[in-house]
Backbone as a printed PyTorch tensor [residue, N CA C, xyz], in Angstrom:
tensor([[[  0.8490,  -1.1720,   0.0000],
         [  0.0000,   0.0000,   0.0000],
         [  0.8930,   1.2330,   0.0000]],

        [[  0.3330,   2.3390,  -0.4260],
         [  1.1630,   3.5140,  -0.6190],
         [  0.7770,   4.6640,   0.3050]],

        [[  1.8040,   5.3390,   0.8200],
         [  1.6020,   6.4920,   1.6760],
         [  1.7450,   7.7530,   0.8250]],

        [[  0.6270,   8.2930,   0.3670],
         [  0.6340,   9.4560,  -0.5170],
         [  0.9840,  10.7490,   0.2060]],

        [[  0.9690,  10.7420,   1.5380],
         [  1.3100,  11.9670,   2.2630],
         [  2.7890,  12.3020,   2.1150]],

        [[  3.5840,  11.3680,   1.6210],
         [  5.0110,  11.6110,   1.4210],
         [  5.3060,  12.3070,   0.0880]],

        [[  4.3360,  12.3960,  -0.7930],
         [  4.5500,  13.0320,  -2.0910],
         [  4.5830,  14.5520,  -1.9710]],

        [[  5.3060,  15.1750,  -2.8880],
         [  5.3150,  16.6240,  -2.9970],
         [  3.9140,  17.0690,  -3.4110]],

        [[  3.3420,  18.0810,  -2.7530],
         [  1.9930,  18.5400,  -3.1230],
         [  1.8500,  18.8830,  -4.6040]],

        [[  2.9490,  19.2650,  -5.2690],
         [  2.8900,  19.5780,  -6.7020],
         [  2.5920,  18.3330,  -7.5380]],

        [[  2.8210,  17.1420,  -6.9660],
         [  2.5580,  15.8840,  -7.6700],
         [  1.1320,  15.3850,  -7.4350]],

        [[  0.3590,  16.1530,  -6.6820],
         [ -0.9710,  15.7190,  -6.2850],
         [ -2.0660,  16.5570,  -6.9110]],

        [[ -3.2030,  15.9270,  -7.0770],
         [ -4.4290,  16.6150,  -7.4510],
         [ -5.3420,  16.5280,  -6.2370]],

        [[ -5.7800,  17.6630,  -5.7190],
         [ -6.6450,  17.6650,  -4.5450],
         [ -8.1050,  17.6940,  -4.9910]],

        [[ -8.8870,  16.7820,  -4.4100],
         [-10.2920,  16.6060,  -4.7600],
         [-11.1510,  17.0540,  -3.5740]],

        [[-12.1140,  17.9210,  -3.8360],
         [-13.0420,  18.3550,  -2.7860],
         [-13.9760,  17.1900,  -2.4570]],

        [[-14.0650,  16.8560,  -1.1650],
         [-14.9060,  15.7310,  -0.7610],
         [-16.0650,  16.1320,   0.1470]],

        [[-15.9540,  17.2750,   0.8360],
         [-17.0390,  17.6660,   1.7450],
         [-16.8000,  19.0770,   2.2520]],

        [[-17.8490,  19.6460,   2.7960],
         [-17.7470,  20.9050,   3.5110],
         [-17.1370,  20.5940,   4.8820]],

        [[-16.2550,  21.4500,   5.3580],
         [-15.5820,  21.2150,   6.6330],
         [-16.5530,  21.0830,   7.8000]],

        [[-17.7240,  21.7170,   7.7090],
         [-18.7230,  21.6200,   8.7830],
         [-19.3170,  20.2170,   8.9030]],

        [[-19.1480,  19.3970,   7.8740],
         [-19.7030,  18.0440,   7.8910],
         [-18.8700,  17.0650,   8.7170]],

        [[-17.6990,  17.5130,   9.1910],
         [-16.8140,  16.5960,   9.9120],
         [-16.3140,  17.2300,  11.2120]],

        [[-17.1550,  17.2240,  12.2460],
         [-16.7320,  17.8020,  13.5310],
         [-15.7160,  16.8940,  14.2350]],

        [[-14.9780,  17.4320,  15.2130],
         [-14.0130,  16.6200,  15.9610],
         [-14.6530,  15.3560,  16.5310]],

        [[-13.9030,  14.2590,  16.4360],
         [-14.3750,  12.9730,  16.9450],
         [-15.1790,  12.1690,  15.9490]],

        [[-15.4400,  12.7350,  14.7860],
         [-16.2500,  12.0500,  13.7790],
         [-15.3830,  11.5760,  12.6210]],

        [[-15.9970,  10.7840,  11.7300],
         [-15.3340,  10.3180,  10.5110],
         [-16.2900,  10.4260,   9.3500]],

        [[-15.7220,  10.4540,   8.1580],
         [-16.4940,  10.6110,   6.9380],
         [-15.9760,   9.6110,   5.9100]],

        [[-16.8840,   8.8800,   5.2880],
         [-16.5170,   7.8960,   4.2680],
         [-16.7610,   8.4870,   2.8960]],

        [[-15.7470,   8.4020,   2.0190],
         [-15.8610,   8.9150,   0.6550],
         [-15.2530,   7.9010,  -0.3080]],

        [[-15.6590,   8.0020,  -1.5700],
         [-15.0650,   7.1920,  -2.6320],
         [-14.5590,   8.1400,  -3.7020]],

        [[-13.2900,   7.9890,  -4.0620],
         [-12.6770,   8.7970,  -5.1030],
         [-11.9920,   7.8480,  -6.0710]],

        [[-12.4040,   7.8920,  -7.3380],
         [-11.8090,   7.0070,  -8.3570],
         [-11.7240,   5.5660,  -7.8650]],

        [[-12.7930,   5.0560,  -7.3250],
         [-12.9200,   3.6820,  -6.8360],
         [-12.1610,   3.4080,  -5.5390]],

        [[-11.4260,   4.3870,  -5.0130],
         [-10.7300,   4.2080,  -3.7400],
         [-11.6960,   4.5550,  -2.6050]],

        [[-11.8820,   3.6100,  -1.6910],
         [-12.7120,   3.8680,  -0.5180],
         [-11.8080,   4.4550,   0.5580]],

        [[-12.2140,   5.6270,   1.0620],
         [-11.3850,   6.3850,   1.9980],
         [-12.2180,   6.7760,   3.2010]],

        [[-11.5800,   6.7730,   4.3610],
         [-12.2260,   7.2830,   5.5630],
         [-11.3730,   8.4410,   6.0750]],

        [[-12.0480,   9.5620,   6.3470],
         [-11.3880,  10.7610,   6.8520],
         [-11.7780,  10.9130,   8.3180]],

        [[-10.7800,  11.0640,   9.1630],
         [-11.0050,  11.2050,  10.6030],
         [-10.7010,  12.6360,  11.0190]],

        [[-11.4990,  13.1560,  11.9560],
         [-11.1990,  14.4180,  12.6130],
         [-10.8390,  14.0700,  14.0500]],

        [[ -9.5390,  14.0730,  14.3250],
         [ -9.0640,  13.7900,  15.6750],
         [ -8.6030,  15.1020,  16.2990]],

        [[ -9.3900,  15.6010,  17.2280],
         [ -9.0720,  16.8370,  17.9460],
         [ -8.7770,  17.9890,  16.9920]],

        [[ -9.5500,  18.0740,  15.9010],
         [ -9.4060,  19.1780,  14.9630],
         [ -8.3960,  18.9440,  13.8520]],

        [[ -7.6730,  17.8470,  13.8870],
         [ -6.7230,  17.5000,  12.8300],
         [ -7.3730,  16.4560,  11.9200]],

        [[ -7.2480,  16.6420,  10.6020],
         [ -7.8610,  15.7220,   9.6440],
         [ -6.8340,  14.7580,   9.0800]],

        [[ -7.2280,  13.4790,   8.9910],
         [ -6.3850,  12.4150,   8.4530],
         [ -7.2390,  11.5390,   7.5520]],

        [[ -6.6380,  11.0430,   6.4690],
         [ -7.3780,  10.1840,   5.5360],
         [ -6.5730,   8.9150,   5.2680]],

        [[ -7.2500,   7.7760,   5.3900],
         [ -6.6300,   6.4830,   5.0990],
         [ -7.5910,   5.6550,   4.2600]],

        [[ -7.0480,   4.6330,   3.6230],
         [ -7.8890,   3.7080,   2.8930],
         [ -8.8100,   2.9790,   3.8550]],

        [[-10.0490,   2.8020,   3.4600],
         [-11.0300,   2.0970,   4.2930],
         [-10.9020,   0.6000,   4.0430]],

        [[ -9.7490,   0.0520,   4.4460],
         [ -9.4730,  -1.3600,   4.2000],
         [ -8.4870,  -1.8720,   5.2490]],

        [[ -8.7210,  -3.0830,   5.7010],
         [ -7.7640,  -3.7620,   6.5700],
         [ -6.8290,  -4.5640,   5.6700]],

        [[ -5.5410,  -4.3170,   5.7630],
         [ -4.5950,  -5.0290,   4.8940],
         [ -4.4570,  -6.4950,   5.2800]],

        [[ -4.9390,  -6.8750,   6.4370],
         [ -4.8690,  -8.2730,   6.8600],
         [ -5.8870,  -9.1410,   6.1410]],

        [[ -7.1260,  -8.6530,   6.0360],
         [ -8.1550,  -9.4980,   5.4240],
         [ -8.8600,  -8.8620,   4.2280]],

        [[ -8.5250,  -7.6080,   3.8960],
         [ -9.0920,  -6.9600,   2.7150],
         [-10.4840,  -6.4010,   2.8890]],

        [[-11.0640,  -6.5310,   4.0590],
         [-12.4050,  -5.9950,   4.3060],
         [-12.3240,  -4.5420,   4.7710]],

        [[-13.4520,  -3.8490,   4.6970],
         [-13.4960,  -2.4520,   5.1190],
         [-13.3760,  -2.3440,   6.6330]],

        [[-12.9010,  -1.1800,   7.0820],
         [-12.8080,  -0.9170,   8.5140],
         [-14.1310,  -0.4100,   9.0670]],

        [[-14.9760,   0.1330,   8.1850],
         [-16.2990,   0.6490,   8.5830],
         [-16.2030,   1.5330,   9.8160]],

        [[-16.9940,   1.2160,  10.8150],
         [-17.0270,   2.0180,  12.0390],
         [-16.1310,   1.4170,  13.1140]],

        [[-14.9500,   0.9550,  12.7160],
         [-13.9940,   0.3830,  13.6650],
         [-13.6780,   1.4080,  14.7490]],

        [[-13.4880,   0.9620,  15.9760],
         [-13.1910,   1.9090,  17.0500],
         [-11.8350,   2.5800,  16.8610]],

        [[-11.7420,   3.8060,  17.3590],
         [-10.4820,   4.5420,  17.3500],
         [-10.0010,   4.6110,  18.7900]],

        [[ -8.7440,   4.2080,  18.9850],
         [ -8.1180,   4.2710,  20.3060],
         [ -6.8450,   5.0870,  20.1710]],

        [[ -6.8540,   6.2810,  20.7430],
         [ -5.7220,   7.1900,  20.5560],
         [ -5.6520,   7.5870,  19.0900]],

        [[ -4.5380,   7.2740,  18.4290],
         [ -4.3760,   7.5630,  17.0020],
         [ -4.5800,   6.3270,  16.1400]],

        [[ -4.9990,   5.2250,  16.7450],
         [ -5.1470,   3.9650,  16.0140],
         [ -6.6050,   3.6170,  15.7660]],

        [[ -6.8770,   3.1160,  14.5640],
         [ -8.1710,   2.5200,  14.2740],
         [ -7.9580,   1.0090,  14.4300]],

        [[ -8.9050,   0.3420,  15.0930],
         [ -8.7540,  -1.0700,  15.4300],
         [ -9.7510,  -1.8900,  14.6180]],

        [[ -9.2350,  -2.7910,  13.7810],
         [-10.1060,  -3.6390,  12.9630],
         [-10.9820,  -4.4900,  13.8760]],

        [[-12.2970,  -4.4520,  13.6740],
         [-13.2020,  -5.1870,  14.5670],
         [-13.1550,  -6.7070,  14.3880]],

        [[-12.5680,  -7.2040,  13.3110],
         [-12.5740,  -8.6490,  13.0830],
         [-11.4260,  -9.3740,  13.7780]],

        [[-10.2010,  -8.8530,  13.6480],
         [ -9.0550,  -9.5840,  14.2000],
         [ -8.1550,  -8.7160,  15.0690]],

        [[ -8.5250,  -7.4520,  15.2830],
         [ -7.7710,  -6.5930,  16.1820],
         [ -6.5550,  -5.9010,  15.5990]],

        [[ -6.3370,  -6.0040,  14.2940],
         [ -5.2180,  -5.2820,  13.6820],
         [ -5.4140,  -3.7880,  13.9080]],

        [[ -4.3040,  -3.0950,  14.1230],
         [ -4.3610,  -1.6560,  14.3930],
         [ -3.5770,  -0.9010,  13.3350]],

        [[ -4.1320,   0.2620,  12.9470],
         [ -3.4940,   1.1240,  11.9580],
         [ -3.4880,   2.5500,  12.4830]],

        [[ -2.3620,   3.2340,  12.3230],
         [ -2.2480,   4.6240,  12.7350],
         [ -2.9770,   5.4770,  11.6890]],

        [[ -3.9960,   6.2140,  12.1010],
         [ -4.7840,   7.0070,  11.1500],
         [ -3.9820,   8.1760,  10.5860]],

        [[ -2.8800,   8.5430,  11.2260],
         [ -2.0740,   9.6730,  10.7530],
         [ -1.2290,   9.3340,   9.5340]],

        [[ -0.9080,   8.0270,   9.3620],
         [ -0.0100,   7.6590,   8.2690],
         [ -0.2790,   6.2830,   7.6600]],

        [[ -1.3070,   5.5780,   8.1360],
         [ -1.6720,   4.2770,   7.5720],
         [ -0.7980,   3.1210,   8.0070]],

        [[  0.1450,   3.3470,   8.9020],
         [  1.0620,   2.2920,   9.3370],
         [  0.3310,   1.2000,  10.1040]],

        [[  0.6490,  -0.0500,   9.7630],
         [  0.1690,  -1.1990,  10.5400],
         [  0.9910,  -1.2120,  11.8280]],

        [[  0.3030,  -1.1370,  12.9700],
         [  1.0300,  -1.0510,  14.2340],
         [  0.8480,  -2.2760,  15.1210]],

        [[  0.0410,  -3.2420,  14.6740],
         [ -0.0610,  -4.4850,  15.4440],
         [ -0.5070,  -5.6330,  14.5440]],

        [[ -0.1110,  -6.8170,  14.9560],
         [ -0.5240,  -8.0370,  14.2580],
         [ -2.0170,  -8.2320,  14.4340]],

        [[ -2.6810,  -8.8970,  13.5250],
         [ -2.1190,  -9.6930,  12.4530],
         [ -1.7520,  -8.9040,  11.1970]],

        [[ -1.9770,  -7.5970,  11.1660],
         [ -1.6110,  -6.8090,   9.9780],
         [ -0.1110,  -6.5290,   9.9850]],

        [[  0.5100,  -6.7010,   8.8360],
         [  1.9330,  -6.3860,   8.6840],
         [  2.1590,  -5.4270,   7.5150]],

        [[  1.1110,  -5.1560,   6.7420],
         [  1.1980,  -4.2640,   5.5880],
         [  0.4180,  -2.9850,   5.8990]],

        [[  1.0540,  -1.8460,   5.6270],
         [  0.3990,  -0.5540,   5.8400],
         [ -0.7800,  -0.3930,   4.8770]],

        [[ -1.6810,   0.5230,   5.2140],
         [ -2.7900,   0.8600,   4.3260],
         [ -2.5350,   2.2530,   3.7470]],

        [[ -3.1720,   2.5900,   2.6260],
         [ -2.9130,   3.9020,   2.0170],
         [ -3.2510,   5.0540,   2.9610]],

        [[ -2.4270,   6.0850,   2.8960],
         [ -2.6790,   7.3250,   3.6350],
         [ -2.6440,   8.4610,   2.6220]],

        [[ -3.5440,   9.4120,   2.7830],
         [ -3.7060,  10.4980,   1.8210],
         [ -3.5860,  11.8380,   2.5340]],

        [[ -2.9700,  12.8290,   1.9020],
         [ -2.9340,  14.1540,   2.5090],
         [ -4.3220,  14.7830,   2.4760]],

        [[ -4.6030,  15.5430,   3.5180],
         [ -5.8920,  16.2310,   3.6310],
         [ -5.6150,  17.6930,   3.9260]],

        [[ -6.4010,  18.5590,   3.3190],
         [ -6.3060,  19.9760,   3.6280],
         [ -7.7020,  20.5750,   3.5840]],

        [[ -7.8220,  21.7570,   4.1980],
         [ -9.0750,  22.5160,   4.1520],
         [ -8.7720,  23.8350,   3.4640]],

        [[ -9.5140,  24.0910,   2.3990],
         [ -9.4030,  25.3470,   1.6520],
         [-10.7950,  25.9110,   1.4760]],

        [[-10.9560,  27.1630,   1.8610],
         [-12.2480,  27.8350,   1.7270],
         [-13.3720,  26.9770,   2.2870]],

        [[-13.1210,  26.4070,   3.4700],
         [-14.1050,  25.5880,   4.2160],
         [-14.4630,  24.2810,   3.5080]],

        [[-13.6460,  23.8630,   2.5470],
         [-13.8740,  22.6010,   1.8410],
         [-12.7560,  21.6210,   2.1970]],

        [[-13.1190,  20.3850,   2.5340],
         [-12.1280,  19.3440,   2.7960],
         [-11.6820,  18.7840,   1.4560]],

        [[-10.3650,  18.7210,   1.2570],
         [ -9.8030,  18.2010,   0.0270],
         [ -8.8360,  17.0540,   0.3610]],

        [[ -8.8650,  16.0150,  -0.4590],
         [ -7.9750,  14.8670,  -0.3060],
         [ -7.0700,  14.8290,  -1.5370]],

        [[ -5.7600,  14.6020,  -1.3130],
         [ -4.7930,  14.5910,  -2.3950],
         [ -4.5610,  13.2160,  -2.9790]],

        [[ -4.5390,  13.1590,  -4.3210],
         [ -4.2620,  11.9410,  -5.0860],
         [ -3.1580,  12.2480,  -6.0680]],

        [[ -2.3750,  11.2430,  -6.4600],
         [ -1.3430,  11.4870,  -7.4760],
         [ -1.9780,  11.9820,  -8.7690]],

        [[ -1.3020,  12.9280,  -9.4170],
         [ -1.7760,  13.4150, -10.7180],
         [ -1.8380,  12.2570, -11.7020]],

        [[ -2.8910,  12.2020, -12.4760],
         [ -3.0820,  11.1450, -13.4650],
         [ -2.5920,  11.6180, -14.8290]],

        [[ -1.2770,  11.8170, -14.9620],
         [ -0.7280,  12.3270, -16.2370],
         [ -0.1840,  11.2280, -17.0650]]])
């Protein structure tokens, strides 16, 4: 899986996904962009976006609980850091995609690699 937050912003195309008011602190928002299922978290006012998938079994994380900065897969307990998609506990050993997020003019935008 790929961590897109490491790319130079000039290599990214930012896609508007929601109004910032739609995602208050402590909440999450599910979006699909170019067939990629993404979940955006608002943790204490900071926005993070990761792929809505557990790399251990390939199923969605859905409304998996968040503990600290980790989302915990409800099926087998794999944990992923929502800030960067890193697998932080077994049985997952492969990271999940992480996407840069920004707010411009009250719109939440998620960055994807330019399709050139």
